[in-house]
C-alpha positions as CSV (number, residue, x, y, z in Angstrom):
1,M,-15.4,38.6,9.9
2,R,-18.9,36.7,10.6
3,I,-19.4,33.7,13.7
4,L,-22.0,32.1,14.2
5,I,-22.0,30.2,17.2
6,V,-24.3,27.0,17.2
7,G,-24.9,26.6,21.3
8,L,-23.6,29.6,23.1
9,G,-23.6,28.0,26.3
10,Y,-20.4,27.6,28.8
11,A,-18.7,26.1,25.7
12,G,-19.5,28.7,22.9
13,T,-19.5,31.7,25.2
14,R,-15.0,30.5,25.7
15,F,-15.4,30.1,21.9
16,R,-17.1,33.9,21.7
17,I,-14.7,35.2,23.8
18,A,-11.2,33.4,22.5
19,F,-12.7,34.7,19.0
20,R,-12.7,38.4,19.9
21,N,-9.8,38.4,22.0
22,T,-8.0,37.5,18.4
23,R,-8.2,42.1,17.7
24,I,-9.8,41.1,13.9
25,P,-13.1,42.8,13.7
26,V,-16.0,40.4,14.0
27,E,-19.6,39.9,14.1
28,F,-21.2,37.5,16.8
29,A,-24.8,35.8,15.8
30,H,-25.8,32.6,17.6
31,V,-27.8,29.5,16.8
32,G,-30.0,28.6,20.2
33,R,-33.6,26.9,21.5
34,R,-33.3,30.7,23.5
35,R,-31.9,34.2,23.0
36,R,-29.1,34.3,25.5
37,D,-27.6,37.3,24.5
38,P,-30.3,40.1,23.7
39,D,-27.0,42.0,21.5
40,I,-26.5,39.7,18.5
41,P,-29.1,38.0,16.3
42,W,-30.3,35.1,17.5
43,F,-31.8,32.0,15.6
44,T,-34.0,29.0,16.1
45,S,-32.6,27.1,13.3
46,V,-29.1,26.5,11.6
47,R,-30.2,26.8,8.2
48,E,-32.0,30.6,9.9
49,G,-28.9,31.3,10.5
50,L,-26.5,30.0,7.4
51,D,-29.2,32.0,4.9
52,R,-30.1,35.6,6.7
53,F,-26.0,35.4,8.8
54,R,-23.9,34.2,6.4
55,P,-21.1,33.6,7.9
56,D,-18.1,32.9,7.0
57,V,-16.9,30.7,10.3
58,V,-19.5,28.7,12.2
59,V,-18.8,27.5,15.0
60,V,-20.5,24.3,16.7
61,T,-20.6,24.3,20.8
62,V,-24.2,22.3,21.2
63,P,-24.3,19.1,23.4
64,D,-22.1,15.4,22.2
65,A,-24.9,14.0,21.1
66,E,-26.2,16.4,19.0
67,H,-22.2,17.3,16.9
68,A,-23.5,14.8,14.2
69,G,-27.4,16.0,13.5
70,I,-25.8,20.2,13.4
71,L,-22.5,19.0,11.1
72,V,-25.1,17.2,9.4
73,E,-27.3,20.2,8.6
74,L,-24.1,21.8,7.5
75,A,-24.2,20.3,4.0
76,G,-22.6,22.5,1.1
77,F,-21.5,25.5,3.6
78,E,-18.7,26.7,2.6
79,G,-17.0,28.7,4.6
80,F,-15.1,27.5,7.8
81,V,-16.3,25.1,10.3
82,V,-14.5,24.9,13.7
83,T,-16.0,22.1,16.3
84,E,-16.0,20.7,20.1
85,K,-14.5,17.5,20.9
86,P,-15.9,14.6,20.3
87,L,-16.5,15.0,16.6
88,T,-19.5,12.3,16.8
89,T,-20.6,10.0,19.2
90,S,-20.0,6.0,18.9
91,R,-24.1,5.5,17.7
92,D,-23.7,8.2,14.4
93,D,-23.0,8.5,11.5
94,I,-19.2,9.4,10.7
95,T,-19.6,8.8,6.6
96,A,-22.4,11.1,6.8
97,V,-20.9,13.9,8.8
98,A,-17.8,13.2,6.5
99,A,-20.5,13.8,3.6
100,A,-21.5,16.7,4.8
101,M,-18.4,18.7,4.9
102,A,-16.9,18.6,1.8
103,K,-17.8,21.8,0.5
104,A,-16.5,23.1,3.6
105,S,-13.3,26.2,3.5
106,G,-11.4,23.9,6.3
107,F,-12.5,22.5,9.8
108,C,-10.7,22.8,12.9
109,M,-12.0,19.9,16.5
110,D,-10.9,22.0,19.5
111,L,-8.0,19.5,20.2
112,V,-7.1,22.8,22.3
113,E,-3.7,21.6,24.1
114,R,-2.4,20.9,20.7
115,Y,-1.6,24.6,21.1
116,S,0.1,24.1,24.5
117,E,3.9,25.1,24.1
118,A,4.3,22.5,26.4
119,T,3.2,20.3,23.4
120,V,5.2,22.8,20.3
121,R,8.0,22.2,22.4
122,L,8.3,18.4,22.7
123,R,6.7,17.9,19.2
124,D,9.5,19.7,18.4
125,H,12.1,17.5,20.1
126,V,11.1,14.6,19.3
127,R,11.3,15.0,15.5
128,R,14.8,16.6,15.7
129,G,16.1,14.6,17.2
130,G,14.5,11.4,15.9
131,L,13.2,10.2,18.6
132,R,11.4,7.0,19.4
133,L,8.3,5.7,21.1
134,V,9.2,3.1,24.1
135,R,6.8,4.3,26.0
136,A,4.2,6.9,27.1
137,H,1.2,6.9,30.1
138,F,-1.7,9.2,31.1
139,T,-3.5,10.5,33.6
140,W,-6.2,12.5,32.5
141,G,-9.5,13.4,34.4
142,K,-11.5,16.3,36.2
143,D,-14.5,16.4,38.4
144,R,-18.1,16.4,36.7
145,I,-20.2,15.0,38.9
146,N,-23.5,16.2,39.0
147,D,-22.3,18.9,36.0
148,H,-25.2,20.5,34.4
149,R,-24.5,19.5,31.0
150,P,-25.4,16.8,29.0
151,T,-22.8,14.2,28.0
152,T,-21.9,11.0,26.5
153,G,-19.1,10.4,28.7
154,V,-15.3,9.9,29.1
155,A,-15.2,10.4,25.4
156,S,-14.4,13.9,25.2
157,E,-11.9,14.4,27.9
158,V,-9.6,11.0,26.8
159,I,-9.8,12.2,24.0
160,H,-7.0,15.1,24.7
161,P,-4.5,12.3,25.7
162,L,-5.4,9.7,23.3
163,D,-5.0,13.0,20.5
164,L,-1.3,14.1,22.6
165,V,0.0,11.4,22.7
166,G,-0.2,10.6,19.0
167,W,1.0,13.8,17.8
168,I,3.5,14.4,19.6
169,A,5.3,10.9,19.5
170,G,3.2,9.1,16.8
171,G,5.1,9.8,13.7
172,G,2.4,8.5,11.2
173,A,1.6,5.7,13.2
174,D,-1.9,4.8,14.9
175,L,-2.7,3.7,17.9
176,E,-4.4,0.8,18.4
177,L,-6.2,-0.3,21.5
178,D,-6.0,-3.9,23.1
179,S,-7.3,-3.5,26.7
180,V,-10.3,-1.3,28.0
181,L,-11.7,-1.3,31.1
182,G,-13.7,1.1,31.9
183,T,-16.5,2.3,35.1
184,R,-20.0,3.5,34.7
185,S,-22.3,5.6,36.8
186,D,-25.1,8.4,37.5
187,F,-22.3,11.4,37.9
188,S,-24.4,13.0,34.4
189,V,-27.5,14.1,34.1
190,S,-28.0,12.5,31.2
191,G,-28.3,9.4,32.9
192,P,-28.4,6.6,35.4
193,D,-25.3,4.0,33.5
194,V,-22.9,6.4,31.5
195,L,-19.4,6.1,31.1
196,D,-17.2,7.8,33.5
197,S,-13.7,6.7,33.2
198,V,-11.4,3.9,31.2
199,A,-8.3,2.3,32.1
200,V,-7.0,1.9,28.4
201,A,-3.4,0.3,27.4
202,G,-2.2,-0.3,23.3
203,R,0.5,0.3,20.7
204,L,1.6,2.8,18.9
205,G,4.0,1.9,16.2
206,P,7.0,0.3,18.6
207,G,6.2,1.9,21.8
208,V,3.6,0.7,24.4
209,V,0.7,3.6,25.5
210,T,-1.0,3.2,29.1
211,G,-3.3,6.1,30.6
212,Y,-6.6,6.8,32.6
213,S,-9.5,9.3,32.0
214,S,-11.7,9.7,34.2
215,F,-14.6,12.4,34.7
216,V,-15.5,12.1,38.1
217,N,-11.5,12.2,39.3
218,I,-12.7,15.0,42.2
219,T,-9.2,16.7,41.0
220,R,-8.0,18.2,37.6
221,K,-5.2,15.9,36.6
222,R,-3.6,16.5,33.7
223,E,-0.1,14.3,32.7
224,V,1.1,12.5,29.5
225,D,4.5,11.0,30.5
226,F,7.3,9.5,27.8
227,V,10.3,7.4,27.4
228,F,12.0,7.8,24.0
229,R,14.7,5.6,22.6
230,A,17.7,8.6,20.8
231,P,19.7,7.3,17.8
232,D,22.7,6.6,20.1
233,G,20.2,4.2,21.8
234,G,20.1,6.1,25.1
235,L,17.1,7.3,26.4
236,E,15.1,10.6,27.3
237,Y,12.2,11.2,29.6
238,A,9.7,13.7,29.3
239,S,7.0,14.9,31.6
240,A,3.9,17.5,30.0
241,V,1.6,18.5,32.7
242,Y,-1.1,20.8,31.8
243,D,-3.4,23.3,33.7
244,T,-1.9,23.4,36.5
245,P,-2.2,24.6,39.3
246,A,-4.4,26.6,37.3
247,W,-6.2,26.8,33.3
248,D,-3.6,27.5,30.6
249,A,-0.1,26.6,33.9
250,D,1.7,24.3,31.5
251,R,4.7,22.8,32.3
252,L,7.4,20.4,30.0
253,R,10.7,18.4,31.1
254,V,13.0,16.5,28.8
255,W,15.7,15.1,30.3
256,R,18.5,12.3,30.2
257,R,19.5,10.0,33.2
258,T,23.7,10.4,33.5
259,S,26.2,8.6,36.3
260,D,26.2,12.9,37.5
261,G,22.0,13.0,37.6
262,D,20.5,14.2,35.3
263,E,21.1,15.9,32.3
264,V,18.2,18.5,31.3
265,L,17.6,18.7,28.0
266,C,14.6,20.5,27.5
267,E,12.5,22.9,30.4
268,L,9.7,25.3,30.3
269,D,6.9,26.5,33.1
270,T,4.2,28.5,31.2
271,G,2.1,29.1,35.0
272,A,4.3,32.8,36.0
273,R,3.3,34.7,33.3
274,P,0.5,36.8,34.3
275,V,-2.4,36.2,31.8
276,P,-4.3,39.0,31.3
277,E,-8.4,38.9,32.7
278,D,-9.6,39.1,29.9
279,A,-7.0,36.4,28.1
280,R,-8.2,33.7,31.6
281,T,-9.1,30.0,30.7
282,V,-8.7,31.1,27.3
283,V,-4.7,31.4,26.6
284,K,-4.5,27.7,24.4
285,L,-8.2,28.7,23.0
286,G,-7.1,31.9,21.6
287,R,-4.4,30.9,20.2
288,M,-6.8,28.3,18.0
289,A,-9.0,31.0,17.1
290,A,-6.6,33.2,16.2
291,D,-4.8,30.7,13.8
292,V,-8.9,30.2,12.6
293,A,-9.2,33.7,11.6
294,R,-5.8,34.6,10.4
295,F,-6.8,31.8,7.9
296,V,-10.7,33.0,7.2
297,V,-9.5,36.7,6.5
298,H,-5.9,36.9,5.3
299,G,-5.7,33.5,4.1
300,E,-2.5,32.9,6.5
301,Q,-1.7,29.2,6.9
302,P,-1.8,28.5,10.5
303,A,1.3,28.5,13.1
304,Q,0.3,24.2,12.8
305,P,-1.6,22.2,11.2
306,F,-5.3,22.4,12.3
307,P,-6.7,19.6,13.8
308,G,-8.2,19.1,10.7
309,L,-11.1,16.0,9.7
310,S,-9.0,13.1,9.0
311,D,-7.5,13.8,12.6
312,A,-11.2,14.3,14.0
313,L,-12.5,10.9,11.8
314,A,-9.0,8.8,12.9
315,L,-10.5,9.8,16.8
316,Q,-14.0,9.3,16.8
317,E,-13.3,5.5,15.1
318,L,-10.7,4.9,17.8
319,L,-13.4,5.9,20.7
320,T,-16.2,4.1,19.6
321,A,-13.7,0.9,19.0
322,M,-13.0,2.6,22.8
323,E,-16.5,2.1,24.1
324,R,-17.5,-1.0,21.8
325,E,-14.7,-2.9,23.6
326,A,-14.8,-1.9,27.1
327,R,-15.3,-4.2,29.6
328,T,-16.8,-1.9,32.2
329,T,-18.5,-2.1,35.9
330,G,-20.7,-0.2,37.7
331,P,-23.2,1.6,37.8
332,V,-22.2,3.4,40.9
333,A,-24.8,5.1,42.1
334,Y,-24.0,8.9,43.1
335,F,-27.8,10.0,43.7
336,P,-29.6,6.9,44.6
337,D,-32.4,9.3,46.1
338,G,-32.4,11.8,43.7
339,R,-30.1,15.0,42.8
340,T,-30.4,18.9,42.6
341,V,-28.6,20.1,39.8
342,L,-25.9,22.8,40.3
343,Q,-25.9,26.1,38.0
344,E,-22.1,26.2,38.5
345,S,-20.1,29.2,38.0
346,D,-16.8,28.1,38.5
347,W,-15.0,28.0,35.1
348,E,-11.4,26.5,36.3
349,R,-13.4,24.0,37.8
350,L,-15.7,23.4,35.0
351,G,-12.9,23.1,32.5
């Protein structure tokens, strides 16, 4: 299997590790402005990489604002496309991106929390039990103040909980936003007025969804809470916590309240399991990479459906509406006298 990584930075390196860990023989090459690794082929353009390397898989991990341009350059590519989230920015033409993917044999966007055991277990529980959403609430943030990586803002963070709520509890319904409040700041090297946080409220089928997501959250916090109505009319509660206290350490608890106390229906904690050094921070990403590799090499269907192009397009439309409708305050000035950009090396903090 030949994998061409477009943008071998932080995210591209993680994908390289994840695909290498699948144990399926793989050759790597990368596209970038400069050579990142002398041991693998390097190309200065996507077209050169496609023509000379002839990859089976292209992984797009350039900064957010460059996604659309790279994906459009892949028009006519007949292999498998993996891309970082979000699909594009709110200013890009998603119709052109969708058209460019017409001949791809497969598509997967990095909505990595779908591959958490907590997510899989909860989604299965909801479907088996015929549960209907009453209320969902999320808090999802991390600290990217003065992060050296360019960004278009909180869209690439809030996409995770928005996707999880719909994936777990949507039942085919689309999330509709009612209100969005936001804050802008100079937290990013991308500019003095970038949307860093949002508080959203909306509806998903019969249920109400609220949440807060931020790139200036100081500490990483990834939690989604649910209240469901069971077919017998009773309420079931669920709490999913991700990447706490370390990356890929996820917890799930589902319960009913009774006069005798909580009746626990489902419980999971992956944090106590030892993680091999070569899989540190890429456990869930590794599951996604393994699904892609087995699909490409052996024609095996994935363990669960890929987060495909239709998912990516729907989420992008939601993110674009969120940015368009947000009532914002700010900008907050973290660096009024300029900044010294830090080259962060702690992958736990970056995640």
